[in-house]
C-alpha positions in Angstrom: -1.7 -2.0 21.7 -4.6 -4.0 21.2 -5.6 -3.7 17.7 -9.2 -3.4 16.7 -9.5 -4.9 13.3 -8.4 -8.6 13.6 -9.4 -9.0 10.2 -7.8 -6.6 7.8 -6.9 -6.1 4.1 -4.4 -3.6 2.6 -7.2 -1.6 0.5 -7.2 -2.5 -3.2 -9.8 -4.6 -4.9 -10.2 -6.4 -8.3 -11.8 -4.1 -10.9 -14.8 -5.8 -12.3 -14.6 -6.1 -16.0 -17.6 -3.8 -16.5 -15.5 -1.0 -15.0 -12.2 -1.6 -16.6 -14.3 -1.6 -20.3 -15.8 1.6 -19.0 -12.3 3.1 -18.5 -11.6 2.1 -22.2 -14.8 3.7 -23.6 -15.3 7.3 -24.6 -17.3 8.5 -21.3 -17.6 11.7 -19.5 -16.1 12.0 -16.0 -19.6 12.1 -14.8 -20.6 8.9 -16.6 -17.5 6.8 -15.5 -18.1 8.2 -11.8 -21.7 6.8 -11.8 -20.3 3.5 -13.1 -17.6 3.7 -10.1 -20.2 4.5 -7.7 -22.1 1.2 -8.5 -19.4 -1.0 -8.2 -18.1 0.5 -4.9 -21.3 0.3 -3.4 -21.2 -3.5 -4.3 -17.6 -4.0 -2.9 -18.8 -2.6 0.3 -21.6 -4.7 0.8 -19.3 -7.5 0.1 -17.0 -6.8 2.5 -19.6 -6.2 5.0 -21.1 -9.5 4.2 -17.6 -11.2 4.4 -17.7 -10.0 8.4 -14.5 -7.2 7.8 -15.1 -4.4 10.2 -13.0 -2.0 8.3 -14.0 -0.7 4.7 -12.5 0.8 1.7 -13.7 1.4 -1.6 -11.4 -0.9 -3.0 -9.2 2.0 -4.8 -11.8 1.5 -7.4 -11.5 5.0 -8.7 -7.9 4.8 -9.0 -5.4 3.6 -11.8 -2.8 2.4 -9.3 -2.5 2.8 -5.4 -0.8 5.9 -6.4 -2.7 7.3 -8.9 -4.8 10.0 -6.8 -1.2 11.5 -6.3 -0.7 11.5 -10.1 -3.8 13.2 -11.0 -3.5 15.8 -8.2 0.1 17.2 -9.6 1.5 19.1 -12.2 5.0 19.1 -13.3 5.6 15.5 -14.5 5.8 14.2 -18.1 4.7 11.0 -19.5 7.1 10.9 -22.7 10.0 9.9 -20.2 9.7 6.0 -18.9 12.0 4.9 -15.9 11.4 1.1 -16.6 11.6 -1.6 -13.7 12.0 -5.4 -13.8 9.2 -7.3 -12.6 9.9 -11.4 -11.1 7.7 -14.2 -10.9 5.6 -14.0 -14.1 3.3 -17.3 -14.0 3.7 -19.6 -17.0 2.2 -17.9 -20.0 1.9 -14.6 -18.8 4.3 -11.7 -19.8 6.1 -9.9 -17.5 4.4 -6.7 -16.1 5.2 -3.5 -17.7 6.9 -0.9 -15.8 4.4 0.6 -13.5 7.1 3.1 -12.4 6.1 5.9 -14.8 2.0 6.4 -14.6 2.7 10.1 -14.4 6.1 10.0 -16.3 9.1 11.9 -15.1 9.3 15.1 -13.0 10.3 18.1 -15.4 9.0 21.0 -13.3 8.5 21.7 -9.7 5.6 20.5 -8.5 2.2 22.2 -8.2 -0.8 20.6 -6.6 -3.9 21.2 -8.2 -6.5 19.2 -6.2 -6.9 17.1 -3.1 -5.8 13.5 -3.6 -9.0 11.5 -1.7 -11.5 13.9 -1.2 -13.8 12.7 -4.0 -13.2 9.1 -2.5 -13.7 10.1 0.9 -17.0 12.0 0.3 -18.7 8.8 -1.2 -17.3 6.7 1.6 -18.6 8.5 4.3 -22.1 8.7 2.9 -22.4 4.7 2.0 -19.6 2.6 4.3 -21.2 0.5 6.5 -18.6 0.8 9.3 -15.1 2.4 9.8 -13.4 3.8 6.9 -9.8 3.3 5.9 -7.8 5.4 3.3 -4.6 4.6 1.7 -2.1 7.1 0.4 1.3 6.4 -1.1 4.4 7.4 0.6 6.4 10.3 -0.5 9.3 8.1 -0.8 7.4 6.1 -3.8 8.0 8.9 -6.0 11.8 9.9 -6.6 13.0 6.4 -7.5 10.0 6.3 -10.1 10.0 9.9 -11.4 13.4 11.6 -11.1 15.1 10.8 -14.3 18.7 11.9 -14.7 19.6 14.0 -17.5 15.7 15.3 -17.3 14.7 16.0 -13.6 17.6 18.0 -12.8 16.1 21.1 -14.4 13.6 20.8 -12.0 15.2 19.3 -8.6 19.2 19.4 -8.8 18.6 16.2 -6.6 16.6 13.1 -5.5 16.4 14.9 -2.2 15.2 18.0 -3.3 12.5 16.2 -5.2 11.6 14.0 -2.1 10.8 17.0 0.5 8.9 18.8 -1.9 6.3 16.0 -2.0 6.2 15.9 1.8 3.7 19.2 2.4 1.2 17.6 -0.2 1.3 14.1 1.4 1.1 15.7 5.0 -1.9 18.1 3.8 -4.1 15.1 2.7 -3.2 13.1 6.1 -4.2 16.3 8.0 -7.4 16.7 6.0 -8.3 12.7 6.3 -7.9 13.3 10.1 -10.0 16.4 10.5 -12.8 14.2 8.4 -13.1 11.7 11.0 -11.2 8.9 9.1 -10.8 5.9 11.7 -7.4 4.5 9.6 -5.2 5.9 7.8 -2.6 3.5 6.2 0.3 4.9 4.3 1.6 2.6 1.3 5.4 2.0 1.5 7.2 -0.4 -1.1 10.2 1.5 -1.2 11.7 0.4 1.6 12.0 -3.0 0.1 15.0 -1.4 -1.6 16.9 -1.4 1.8 16.6 -5.3 1.8 17.2 -6.7 -1.5 20.9 -6.5 -2.3 20.5 -5.7 -6.0 18.4 -2.7 -4.9 20.8 -1.5 -2.3 23.0 -1.3 -5.3 20.7 0.5 -7.6 20.6 3.1 -4.9 24.4 3.3 -4.7 25.3 3.3 -8.1 22.4 4.5 -10.1 21.1 7.2 -7.7 24.3 7.9 -6.1 23.3 8.0 -2.5 24.4 5.6 0.4 21.9 2.9 1.2 22.0 3.8 4.9 21.8 7.6 4.5 18.8 7.2 2.1 17.3 4.8 4.6 17.4 7.6 7.3 16.3 10.3 5.0 13.4 7.9 4.2 12.4 7.5 7.9 12.7 11.3 8.5 10.7 11.9 5.4 7.5 9.9 6.2 7.6 10.7 10.1 7.3 14.6 8.5 4.0 13.6 6.6 2.7 12.1 10.0 3.6 15.1 12.0 0.8 16.4 14.2 -1.7 13.9 12.8 -2.0 11.5 15.8 -5.6 11.9 17.3 -7.5 9.8 20.0 -9.0 7.0 18.3 -7.2 7.6 14.8 -5.1 4.5 13.5 -1.9 5.5 11.6 -0.3 2.4 9.6 2.1 1.8 7.0 2.4 -1.1 4.5 5.5 -2.8 3.5 5.7 -4.7 0.6 8.1 -5.9 -2.2 6.0 -4.9 -5.2 2.6 -6.2 -6.7 1.7 -5.8 -10.4 -0.1 -8.7 -12.2 0.7 -11.2 -9.4 4.6 -10.3 -9.8 7.0 -8.2 -7.6 10.4 -7.0 -7.9 12.2 -7.4 -4.8 12.5 -10.3 -1.9 14.0 -10.5 1.5 13.5 -10.5 5.0 13.0 -7.3 7.1 16.1 -7.9 9.4 18.3 -5.2 7.7 15.6 -2.2 8.6 13.6 -3.6 11.0 15.5 -2.2 14.3 15.4 1.4 12.8 12.0 1.3 11.0 9.9 -0.3 13.5 11.3 1.7 16.2 11.4 5.0 14.3 8.6 5.3 12.0 5.8 7.0 14.2 2.8 4.7 13.2 0.5 2.4 15.3 0.7 -0.5 13.1 2.8 -2.3 10.4 1.1 -4.2 7.5 3.9 -6.8 6.8 4.1 -9.1 3.9 4.5 -12.8 5.0 2.9 -15.1 2.6 6.0 -16.4 1.1 9.6 -17.6 1.3 10.6 -13.9 -0.2 9.6 -12.1 2.9 12.0 -13.9 5.5 11.3 -15.2 8.9 9.2 -13.4 11.9 12.8 -12.9 13.9 12.6 -9.4 12.6 9.2 -8.9 14.7 11.5 -8.7 18.0 11.9 -5.3 17.0 8.3 -4.0 17.1 7.7 -2.1 20.4 5.0 -2.9 22.6 3.0 -0.2 22.0 2.6 -0.9 17.9 0.5 -3.7 16.2 1.7 -5.6 13.2 -1.0 -7.1 10.7 0.3 -10.5 9.6 0.0 -10.7 5.7 -0.2 -14.3 5.4 -2.8 -14.9 2.7 -1.5 -14.4 -0.8 -3.3 -11.6 -2.9 -1.2 -12.7 -5.9 -2.1 -16.5 -6.2 -5.4 -18.1 -6.2 -4.9 -21.1 -4.2 -6.4 -21.0 -0.6 -4.1 -21.5 2.1 -5.3 -24.1 4.9 -6.5 -22.1 7.7 -4.8 -24.5 10.3 -1.5 -23.2 8.5 -2.4 -19.8 9.1 -3.1 -20.3 12.8 0.3 -21.9 13.5 1.8 -19.0 11.7 0.3 -16.5 13.9 1.2 -18.6 17.1 4.9 -18.3 15.7 4.6 -14.7 15.3 3.1 -14.5 18.7 6.4 -15.2 20.1 7.9 -12.3 18.9 4.8 -9.7 19.4 2.0 -10.8 22.0 -1.2 -12.1 20.4 -3.3 -9.1 21.3 -0.9 -6.7 19.3 -1.6 -9.0 16.1 -3.9 -9.3 13.2 -4.2 -10.9 9.9 -4.6 -10.0 6.1 -3.5 -10.6 2.9 0.0 -9.7 2.1 -0.9 -6.9 -0.3 -3.7 -5.5 -2.1 -5.6 -7.4 -5.0 -5.0 -4.8 -7.4 -2.1 -2.2 -6.7 -2.7 -1.8 -10.5 -6.0 -1.1 -12.1 -5.5 -4.3 -14.1 -5.0 -6.5 -10.9 -3.7 -9.7 -9.8 -4.0 -13.0 -11.9 -7.1 -14.4 -9.6 -11.1 -14.0 -10.0 -13.2 -12.0 -8.0 -14.6 -14.9 -6.8 -11.2 -16.2 -5.3 -10.7 -12.7 -4.2 -13.6 -12.8 -1.8 -12.9 -16.5 -0.8 -9.5 -15.2 0.5 -10.9 -12.2 2.5 -13.4 -14.6 3.8 -10.9 -16.8 4.9 -8.9 -14.0 6.7 -12.2 -13.2 8.9 -12.8 -16.7 9.4 -9.1 -17.3 10.8 -9.4 -13.9 12.7 -12.4 -15.3 14.6 -10.7 -18.6 15.2 -7.7 -16.9 16.9 -9.1 -13.8 18.5 -12.8 -15.0 19.9 -13.8 -11.3 19.9 -13.4 -10.2 16.5 
């Protein structure tokens, strides 16, 4: 498929210091919303000035990329923690704390209390200067983060039962977004990195007590169940795959090869946004399994590091990828969001906007119609 947004971005943007400070103040919900609105209007303008044709609110209202889910359900208890080890802390920077449990462990049957993104959508529909992208976490994100053995069995005897109870929540949100006219819906799915990193495959086997191959098959079925019936003319359904993104750190590594054939063929999306900014991501050879009916957004620009990539290097890498996926089915973006957690990655807002400008300029040089 020819992808309409040659210059893309994953969604989250760095929170301005004033917004971070406001979250720590004793403000009413309305006072905080007013501050959020101001900064979202600014990032919409900055995206337009950079030349982007797809717009997000930078996830500025969220505590993390999956914060909307945690704020929309009951059944989780924050007193229980499930830590995670992060890699790649820059010199002098403390390792990221476990983002795994912003909502805690599941201790009771989930009960949805409100829509996940309606408050975000309503504002964007009024103010976005072009097509809107909305991001949602995959249902697969939560069992590994919120299912604590010895605690969660009282609500769900198995990981799988918890997982499938999340499906109706995500599916309903996707359908609501389609009905509201959102053009681009992206499912953020870092959990698939568990199947490409030997360390995390062992975790699935030994800690979760599940065969990794069977777990992968179930993960695909779950995401397809969430996407079922959502496809409409003019609507793009996408999946972003990453290896963790917290304060410029990550938790998994490895190429897409172990999951490429099944995932690219079986997941019912139009587009995959894939990390390819470092050697941790492997080679482009896994792209040979992408069907010609699907597009790939190459995440070639680091959202973790401030240094600006040489544009000629990006163009060469796009040409290399086009040996496996036709050029008309490719686009370019940063490898992940700039702020998967509200604290954000270790670069400045100015460096972030330079990165996004580089993405736009590169797309214009490669695809003359972008």
